[in-house]
DRENPASE-364805 format. One line per field, with one value per atom (N, C-alpha, C): residue number from 1; residue in one letter; x negated, y negated, z. Coordinates in steps of 0.001 Angstrom, whole numbers. Example, Ala and Ser with C-alpha at 12.3 -4.5 7.8 and 13.67 -1.06 7.14 Angstrom:
% DRENPASE-364805
i [1, 1, 1, 2, 2, 2];
aa [A, A, A, S, S, S];
c1 [-13190, -12300, -13200, -12850, -13670, -12900];
c2 [5690, 4500, 3300, 2250, 1060, -30];
c3 [7800, 7800, 7800, 7080, 7140, 7870];
***
This chain:
% DRENPASE-364805
i [1, 1, 1, 2, 2, 2, 3, 3, 3, 4, 4, 4, 5, 5, 5, 6, 6, 6, 7, 7, 7, 8, 8, 8, 9, 9, 9, 10, 10, 10, 11, 11, 11, 12, 12, 12, 13, 13, 13, 14, 14, 14, 15, 15, 15, 16, 16, 16, 17, 17, 17, 18, 18, 18, 19, 19, 19, 20, 20, 20, 21, 21, 21, 22, 22, 22, 23, 23, 23, 24, 24, 24, 25, 25, 25, 26, 26, 26, 27, 27, 27, 28, 28, 28, 29, 29, 29, 30, 30, 30, 31, 31, 31, 32, 32, 32, 33, 33, 33, 34, 34, 34, 35, 35, 35, 36, 36, 36, 37, 37, 37, 38, 38, 38, 39, 39, 39, 40, 40, 40, 41, 41, 41, 42, 42, 42, 43, 43, 43, 44, 44, 44, 45, 45, 45, 46, 46, 46, 47, 47, 47, 48, 48, 48, 49, 49, 49, 50, 50, 50, 51, 51, 51, 52, 52, 52, 53, 53, 53, 54, 54, 54, 55, 55, 55, 56, 56, 56, 57, 57, 57, 58, 58, 58, 59, 59, 59, 60, 60, 60, 61, 61, 61, 62, 62, 62];
aa [X, X, X, X, X, X, X, X, X, X, X, X, X, X, X, X, X, X, X, X, X, X, X, X, X, X, X, X, X, X, X, X, X, X, X, X, X, X, X, X, X, X, X, X, X, X, X, X, X, X, X, X, X, X, X, X, X, X, X, X, X, X, X, X, X, X, X, X, X, X, X, X, X, X, X, X, X, X, X, X, X, X, X, X, X, X, X, X, X, X, X, X, X, X, X, X, X, X, X, X, X, X, X, X, X, X, X, X, X, X, X, X, X, X, X, X, X, X, X, X, X, X, X, X, X, X, X, X, X, X, X, X, X, X, X, X, X, X, X, X, X, X, X, X, X, X, X, X, X, X, X, X, X, X, X, X, X, X, X, X, X, X, X, X, X, X, X, X, X, X, X, X, X, X, X, X, X, X, X, X, X, X, X, X, X, X];
c1 [-67912, -68011, -69001, -69398, -70548, -69921, -70930, -71025, -72030, -71623, -72778, -72839, -74161, -74503, -75430, -74980, -75613, -76278, -77260, -77976, -79300, -79447, -80491, -81741, -83077, -83558, -84988, -85986, -87247, -87294, -87483, -87457, -86897, -85365, -84417, -83255, -82483, -81430, -81943, -81002, -81298, -79750, -80018, -78454, -78999, -78653, -78500, -77099, -77212, -75962, -75757, -75141, -75004, -73786, -73848, -73026, -71618, -71599, -70683, -70334, -69348, -69311, -70020, -70226, -71247, -72831, -73055, -74644, -74609, -73646, -73802, -73338, -72497, -72488, -73784, -74257, -76317, -76718, -77113, -77865, -77949, -76200, -75852, -76536, -76418, -76744, -78530, -79108, -80502, -80897, -80089, -80470, -80521, -79275, -78902, -80117, -80642, -81656, -83228, -82823, -84362, -84451, -83403, -83117, -82457, -82236, -81454, -80221, -79596, -78273, -77288, -76101, -75271, -75015, -74725, -74697, -72995, -72957, -71709, -71738, -70938, -70519, -69418, -69570, -68375, -67856, -66856, -66275, -65959, -65470, -65514, -64329, -63235, -62054, -62225, -63947, -64094, -63740, -63362, -63147, -64403, -64532, -65834, -65429, -66550, -66428, -67854, -67542, -69224, -69463, -70620, -71336, -70149, -69256, -68829, -67458, -67094, -65962, -66301, -67495, -68171, -66970, -66811, -65935, -64594, -64021, -62806, -63294, -64149, -64449, -64537, -64981, -65144, -63668, -63204, -61552, -60868, -60718, -60173, -60764, -62137, -62419, -62459, -62766, -63107, -63878];
c2 [34370, 34185, 34008, 34852, 34257, 33865, 32241, 31999, 32466, 32685, 32946, 32247, 31154, 30823, 30508, 30536, 31448, 30171, 30363, 29467, 29768, 29173, 29869, 28226, 28729, 27767, 28369, 27819, 28357, 29718, 30350, 31536, 32843, 32057, 33193, 32736, 34049, 33537, 33733, 32953, 33036, 33154, 33651, 34348, 34225, 33476, 32908, 32710, 32986, 33356, 32479, 31171, 30737, 30919, 30651, 31197, 30167, 28839, 27866, 27080, 26414, 25683, 24776, 24343, 22514, 23196, 23996, 24635, 25443, 25886, 26112, 25092, 24165, 22988, 22213, 21956, 21429, 21598, 23193, 24175, 23948, 23951, 23842, 22042, 21506, 20467, 20119, 21085, 20779, 21041, 22541, 23150, 22189, 21556, 20681, 19753, 18856, 18245, 19031, 20290, 20498, 21041, 20916, 20746, 22513, 22812, 24167, 23816, 24635, 24683, 25728, 25994, 27128, 27489, 26393, 26824, 26451, 27689, 27614, 28544, 27762, 28904, 29480, 30776, 32128, 31971, 31587, 31556, 33154, 33206, 34524, 35485, 34433, 35265, 35340, 35460, 35502, 34245, 32622, 32115, 31383, 30990, 30309, 29093, 28237, 26650, 26268, 25701, 25444, 23683, 23261, 22703, 21290, 20906, 19476, 19790, 21091, 21739, 21458, 21267, 21109, 20263, 18699, 17834, 18875, 19270, 19955, 21384, 22286, 22986, 22218, 21358, 21036, 20278, 19529, 19161, 20362, 21579, 22566, 23559, 23605, 24483, 23719, 22519, 21147, 21503];
c3 [11379, 9927, 9013, 7919, 7236, 6051, 5834, 4211, 3532, 2228, 1481, 255, 347, -1072, -1845, -2706, -3941, -5178, -5718, -6738, -7558, -8417, -9308, -9276, -9045, -9370, -10051, -10704, -11718, -11542, -10631, -10195, -10439, -10176, -10554, -9281, -9023, -8331, -7047, -6343, -4283, -4054, -2785, -1794, -720, -168, 1398, 2090, 3242, 4156, 5470, 5936, 6869, 7818, 9253, 9622, 9816, 9718, 9894, 8169, 7874, 7113, 6743, 8112, 7899, 7363, 7897, 7845, 6384, 5699, 4390, 3393, 3367, 3037, 2942, 4400, 4493, 3627, 3592, 2870, 1491, 676, -524, -1120, 94, -723, -584, 176, 137, -1006, -1385, -2723, -3974, -3993, -5081, -5190, -3980, -3750, -4106, -4181, -4426, -6177, -7036, -8171, -8658, -8082, -7887, -8907, -9744, -10580, -10063, -10280, -10523, -8782, -7831, -6512, -6448, -5579, -5216, -3380, -2921, -1684, -1597, -1073, -1002, 119, 623, 2057, 2566, 3762, 4332, 3698, 3102, 2733, 953, 582, -760, -1742, -1399, -2053, -2745, -3682, -4380, -4553, -3901, -4361, -4958, -6006, -6855, -5812, -6765, -5702, -6125, -7025, -7701, -6661, -5567, -4777, -3236, -2992, -1516, -780, -977, -89, -221, -1002, -777, 239, 260, 816, 2356, 2510, 3978, 4563, 3871, 4065, 4190, 3977, 3864, 5119, 5516, 6400, 7681, 7560, 8590, 9595];
***
């Protein structure tokens, strides 16, 4: 399963991927801490979770 992480920083758009929900959430939080904005995770089934819903994603994907 591949989770896509999208974000924007001062250089432009970023698009990363991770194999687990835990790794995707960790990377999303790192991007937020580094000052990125519009951070979101796209799940393998196509659902989008903005940064404000990362806790919800963790609960659902567990």
